[in-house]
C-alpha positions as CSV (number, residue, x, y, z in Angstrom):
1,M,-13.0,12.3,-17.1
2,S,-14.1,9.1,-18.7
3,S,-16.2,6.8,-16.6
4,L,-14.6,4.0,-14.7
5,R,-15.9,0.4,-14.6
6,L,-16.3,-0.2,-11.0
7,M,-16.5,-3.7,-9.4
8,P,-18.9,-3.5,-6.4
9,T,-17.1,-3.8,-3.1
10,L,-17.4,-7.0,-1.2
11,R,-19.1,-5.2,1.7
12,R,-21.8,-3.7,-0.6
13,Q,-22.3,-7.2,-2.0
14,G,-22.6,-8.7,1.4
15,H,-19.7,-11.0,0.7
16,P,-18.7,-13.0,3.8
17,L,-15.0,-12.3,3.2
18,A,-15.5,-8.6,3.7
19,D,-15.3,-9.5,7.4
20,P,-11.7,-9.6,8.8
21,L,-12.5,-12.5,11.1
22,A,-13.8,-14.6,8.2
23,Q,-10.5,-13.8,6.4
24,Q,-8.5,-14.8,9.4
25,Q,-10.3,-18.1,9.7
26,I,-9.7,-18.9,6.0
27,L,-6.0,-18.1,6.2
28,A,-5.7,-20.1,9.4
29,A,-7.3,-23.2,7.8
30,L,-4.9,-23.2,4.8
31,P,-2.7,-26.4,4.6
32,V,0.6,-24.6,5.0
33,P,3.0,-24.2,7.9
34,P,2.3,-21.3,10.2
35,F,4.6,-18.4,9.2
36,N,6.3,-18.4,12.6
37,V,7.2,-22.1,12.1
38,T,8.8,-21.3,8.8
39,L,10.8,-18.5,10.4
40,A,11.9,-20.8,13.2
41,A,13.1,-23.4,10.7
42,H,15.4,-20.8,9.3
43,G,16.5,-19.4,12.7
44,L,14.6,-16.2,12.2
45,E,11.9,-16.5,14.9
46,P,10.6,-14.5,16.7
47,L,10.0,-11.7,14.2
48,R,10.5,-8.4,16.1
49,A,10.3,-4.7,15.3
50,G,13.5,-2.7,15.4
51,P,14.7,-0.2,18.1
52,R,12.9,2.8,16.6
53,V,10.0,3.7,14.4
54,E,11.3,4.9,11.1
55,V,8.0,5.3,9.2
56,L,4.6,6.3,10.4
57,Q,2.1,5.1,7.9
58,I,-1.4,6.4,8.3
59,N,-4.5,5.2,6.5
60,V,-6.7,8.3,6.4
61,G,-9.8,6.5,5.1
62,R,-11.2,3.8,2.8
63,R,-12.9,6.2,0.3
64,C,-11.5,5.9,-3.2
65,N,-12.4,7.0,-6.7
66,Q,-11.5,3.5,-8.0
67,T,-12.7,0.0,-7.0
68,C,-9.8,-2.3,-8.0
69,R,-10.1,-6.1,-8.2
70,H,-7.0,-6.7,-6.1
71,C,-7.5,-4.0,-3.4
72,H,-6.5,-5.3,0.0
73,V,-8.2,-2.2,1.6
74,D,-11.6,-3.0,0.0
75,A,-11.7,0.7,-0.9
76,G,-14.2,2.4,-3.1
77,P,-16.5,5.4,-3.7
78,D,-19.1,4.0,-1.2
79,R,-16.8,3.8,1.8
80,T,-17.4,6.3,4.5
81,E,-14.5,5.6,7.0
82,I,-12.4,8.8,7.5
83,M,-9.7,9.7,10.0
84,P,-11.2,12.2,12.5
85,P,-9.4,15.4,13.5
86,E,-8.3,14.1,17.0
87,I,-6.6,11.1,15.4
88,I,-4.8,13.3,12.8
89,S,-3.6,15.6,15.6
90,A,-2.3,12.6,17.6
91,C,-0.4,11.3,14.5
92,L,1.2,14.6,13.9
93,D,2.1,14.9,17.6
94,L,3.7,11.5,17.5
95,L,5.8,12.5,14.5
96,A,7.1,15.5,16.5
97,R,7.6,13.8,19.9
98,W,9.3,10.7,18.5
99,Q,11.1,12.5,15.7
100,I,9.9,10.0,13.2
101,P,11.6,10.9,9.9
102,V,9.0,9.6,7.4
103,L,5.2,10.1,7.1
104,D,3.6,7.6,4.6
105,I,0.0,8.6,3.7
106,T,-2.3,6.0,2.3
107,G,-6.0,5.2,1.9
108,G,-8.3,4.5,-0.2
109,A,-7.3,7.5,-2.2
110,P,-5.7,9.5,0.7
111,E,-6.1,12.8,-1.2
112,M,-9.9,12.5,-0.8
113,H,-9.5,13.2,2.9
114,P,-10.6,16.9,3.5
115,A,-7.5,17.6,5.6
116,F,-5.0,15.9,3.2
117,A,-3.3,19.2,2.3
118,T,-3.1,20.3,5.9
119,I,-1.6,16.9,7.0
120,V,1.1,17.2,4.3
121,R,1.9,20.9,5.2
122,R,2.1,20.2,8.9
123,A,4.3,17.1,8.5
124,R,6.6,19.0,6.1
125,A,6.9,21.8,8.7
126,L,8.1,19.2,11.2
127,G,10.9,18.3,8.7
128,C,9.4,15.0,7.8
129,H,9.8,13.3,4.4
130,V,6.2,12.8,3.1
131,I,5.2,9.9,0.9
132,D,1.8,9.8,-0.8
133,R,0.4,6.5,-2.1
134,C,-1.3,7.8,-5.2
135,N,-3.5,6.0,-7.7
136,L,-2.8,8.8,-10.3
137,T,-6.4,9.0,-11.6
138,I,-7.5,11.1,-8.6
139,A,-5.5,14.0,-10.0
140,Q,-7.8,14.0,-13.1
141,L,-10.9,14.7,-11.1
142,P,-12.0,18.4,-11.1
143,N,-11.7,18.9,-7.3
144,Y,-8.2,17.4,-7.3
145,R,-6.5,19.1,-10.3
146,Y,-4.4,21.1,-7.8
147,L,-2.6,17.9,-6.6
148,P,0.4,17.7,-9.0
149,R,1.5,21.3,-8.3
150,F,0.8,20.9,-4.6
151,F,3.0,17.7,-4.5
152,A,5.8,19.6,-6.2
153,E,5.6,22.6,-3.9
154,Q,5.7,20.4,-0.8
155,Q,8.3,18.0,-2.3
156,V,6.2,15.0,-1.6
157,E,7.5,11.7,-2.8
158,I,4.9,10.0,-4.9
159,I,4.6,6.2,-5.0
160,A,2.1,5.7,-7.8
161,S,0.4,2.4,-8.4
162,L,0.2,1.2,-11.9
163,P,-0.4,-2.5,-12.5
164,A,1.0,-2.7,-16.1
165,P,2.6,-0.3,-18.6
166,D,-0.2,-0.9,-21.1
167,P,-4.0,-0.3,-21.2
168,A,-5.1,-3.9,-21.2
169,G,-3.3,-4.9,-18.0
170,T,-4.1,-1.8,-16.1
171,D,-7.7,-1.3,-17.2
172,G,-8.4,-5.0,-16.7
173,Q,-7.5,-4.7,-13.0
174,R,-8.6,-1.2,-12.3
175,G,-11.4,-0.2,-14.7
176,D,-11.9,1.3,-18.2
177,G,-9.9,4.4,-18.9
178,V,-7.7,4.1,-15.8
179,F,-4.5,3.7,-17.9
180,A,-5.1,6.8,-20.0
181,Q,-5.9,8.9,-17.0
182,S,-2.8,7.6,-15.2
183,I,-0.6,8.5,-18.2
184,A,-2.1,12.0,-18.2
185,T,-1.2,12.5,-14.5
186,L,2.3,11.1,-15.1
187,R,2.9,13.6,-17.9
188,E,1.8,16.5,-15.7
189,L,4.2,15.3,-12.9
190,N,7.1,15.0,-15.3
191,A,6.4,18.5,-16.6
192,L,6.8,19.7,-13.0
193,G,10.1,17.9,-12.6
194,Y,9.0,14.7,-11.1
195,G,11.2,11.7,-12.2
196,Q,13.7,14.1,-13.8
197,S,17.3,13.7,-12.9
198,G,18.5,16.2,-10.3
199,S,15.1,17.7,-9.5
200,G,14.8,16.0,-6.1
201,L,11.1,15.2,-6.9
202,L,10.7,11.5,-6.5
203,L,8.2,9.6,-8.7
204,N,8.3,5.9,-8.0
205,L,6.0,3.4,-9.6
206,I,4.7,0.3,-7.9
207,A,3.4,-2.7,-9.8
208,N,1.6,-5.8,-8.8
209,P,0.8,-8.9,-11.0
210,T,-2.6,-9.0,-12.7
211,G,-3.0,-12.7,-11.9
212,P,-2.1,-15.4,-9.2
213,Y,1.6,-15.5,-9.8
214,L,4.7,-13.7,-8.5
215,P,6.1,-10.5,-10.1
216,D,9.0,-10.8,-12.4
217,P,12.4,-9.7,-11.0
218,Q,12.2,-6.1,-10.1
219,G,15.3,-5.0,-12.1
220,M,14.1,-6.7,-15.3
221,L,10.6,-5.1,-14.9
222,E,12.0,-1.7,-14.2
223,S,14.1,-1.8,-17.4
224,H,11.1,-2.9,-19.4
225,W,8.8,-0.3,-18.0
226,R,11.4,2.5,-18.6
227,A,11.6,1.5,-22.2
228,V,7.9,1.2,-22.8
229,L,6.8,4.3,-20.9
230,A,9.5,6.5,-22.4
231,E,9.2,5.3,-26.0
232,Q,5.4,5.1,-26.2
233,Y,4.3,7.8,-23.8
234,G,7.3,10.0,-23.0
235,I,7.2,9.2,-19.3
236,V,10.2,9.0,-17.0
237,F,10.3,7.9,-13.4
238,N,12.8,7.2,-10.6
239,R,12.2,3.6,-9.5
240,L,9.8,0.8,-10.1
241,Y,8.9,-1.4,-7.1
242,T,7.2,-4.7,-7.2
243,L,4.5,-5.9,-4.9
244,T,3.3,-9.5,-4.6
245,N,-0.5,-9.6,-4.3
246,V,-1.4,-10.3,-0.7
247,P,-4.2,-12.9,-0.2
248,I,-6.6,-10.8,1.8
249,S,-9.9,-8.9,1.3
250,R,-11.0,-8.7,-2.4
251,Y,-8.0,-10.7,-3.7
252,L,-8.6,-13.4,-1.1
253,A,-12.2,-13.6,-2.3
254,C,-11.2,-13.8,-5.9
255,L,-8.8,-16.6,-5.2
256,H,-11.3,-18.4,-3.0
257,E,-14.2,-18.2,-5.4
258,S,-12.0,-19.3,-8.4
259,G,-10.5,-22.3,-6.6
260,Q,-7.0,-20.9,-6.9
261,L,-6.4,-20.0,-3.2
262,N,-4.5,-23.2,-2.2
263,D,-2.3,-23.2,-5.3
264,Y,-1.5,-19.5,-4.8
265,I,-0.6,-19.9,-1.1
266,Q,1.5,-22.9,-1.9
267,L,3.4,-20.9,-4.5
268,L,4.1,-18.2,-1.8
269,V,5.2,-20.8,0.7
270,Q,7.5,-22.6,-1.8
271,S,9.0,-19.2,-2.8
272,F,9.8,-18.2,0.8
273,N,13.2,-16.4,0.8
274,P,14.8,-16.0,4.3
275,A,16.9,-13.1,3.0
276,T,13.8,-10.9,2.7
277,V,13.0,-11.0,6.4
278,A,15.6,-8.5,7.6
279,G,14.0,-5.8,5.3
280,L,10.3,-6.4,6.1
281,M,8.5,-3.1,6.5
282,C,6.8,-4.2,9.7
283,R,10.2,-4.0,11.4
284,T,10.5,-0.3,11.0
285,T,6.9,0.9,10.3
286,L,4.0,1.7,12.5
287,S,0.6,1.5,10.8
288,V,-2.2,3.7,12.0
289,G,-5.8,2.9,11.1
290,W,-8.3,5.6,10.3
291,D,-9.8,5.1,13.8
292,G,-6.5,5.4,15.6
293,R,-5.9,1.7,16.2
294,L,-2.3,0.5,15.6
295,Y,-0.9,-2.3,13.6
296,D,2.4,-3.8,12.5
297,C,1.6,-3.2,8.9
298,D,-1.1,-2.1,6.5
299,F,-2.0,-5.7,5.7
300,N,-2.4,-6.6,9.3
301,Q,-4.6,-3.6,9.6
302,M,-7.0,-5.0,7.0
303,L,-7.2,-8.3,8.9
304,D,-7.9,-6.4,12.1
305,L,-4.7,-7.9,13.8
306,A,-4.3,-4.8,16.0
307,L,-1.8,-4.0,18.7
308,P,-3.2,-3.5,22.2
309,Q,-2.6,0.3,22.2
310,T,-4.2,3.1,20.2
311,I,-2.5,6.2,18.9
312,L,-4.0,8.1,21.8
313,Q,-2.3,6.0,24.5
314,V,0.8,4.4,23.0
315,T,4.3,5.0,24.4
316,L,7.5,4.3,22.6
317,P,8.5,1.4,24.9
318,D,5.3,-0.3,23.8
319,L,6.6,-0.6,20.2
320,V,10.3,-1.0,20.1
321,Q,11.4,-4.6,19.6
322,R,7.8,-5.8,19.9
323,D,6.8,-9.2,18.6
324,I,5.2,-8.8,15.1
325,R,1.8,-10.5,14.6
326,T,1.9,-12.9,11.7
327,A,-0.4,-15.2,9.7
328,A,-0.3,-17.0,6.3
329,H,-0.6,-13.7,4.4
330,C,2.9,-12.8,5.5
331,Y,4.3,-15.3,3.0
332,A,3.5,-12.8,0.3
333,C,6.0,-10.3,1.6
334,T,8.8,-12.9,1.8
335,A,8.2,-14.8,-1.5
336,A,11.1,-14.7,-4.0
337,A,12.7,-11.3,-3.9
338,G,10.1,-10.0,-1.5
339,S,7.8,-7.1,-1.7
340,T,9.4,-3.6,-1.5
């Protein structure tokens, strides 16, 4: 494996925006309408969760083999947070008791958790559809070469992050050699049937812009990526999803330090699309932190906007049709076509 160019994490640098409270304060001070006020102006307030939990998303830790410039988790090789066994057991118990149909596993690089394979097997035994949020390069490390075949055996849906269909865009955001390693993993997955019509093995890509702007329309990007990846690299996939960069953690720090934060948040506010609100993931997803605390979404988790309960004490009535906690970062999920 070629070496990766790693940007030091904010926490290791002692950057003040590594602290969730500092991020909350910066977001609260931005000269934009509170998100709930914008919802109310469109007759959409309050924002509430649905009648059941459709997806349990668990962040099993912050450790990652990459240190990406945009990472909202502030993940990296030096992170030590890891979901302990009792929290893993509680998550799996919740899946069974509430008959939650989907387990969405994220990190860091979730595959670096020592119990990753066990979590997948136990969830699949419960009949759950399992999603793995994969950075692709992890499967090129010697200890994780088993992953592509394991994914296929367990019929895991892979949502693979890839910022751009070219080396310059991807390596510029993620580190030298990341694109080549990602292509190598995608080829292995294709060889096992992933992304192939009729295989049932889902390989979906997710792309976020490499700068402070909104992603192009998803359909247009998907067509472009299909053509480029197929013609130049022989890669096929099922769907391409777009993700607007959320102004938290490292990305918030980059925008703040470059003087682009106000312009970017204004872009998000001006692009607010009320049609996206019905499909927001926070309405059907319960996010679980590595320590068992609960959140409306993964982004709220990184801002420490926690629910009162933990995974060890929560009951279903605590969650159904609850009010969703919001802040200025929520404009990212509702800008233009919204983030899938």
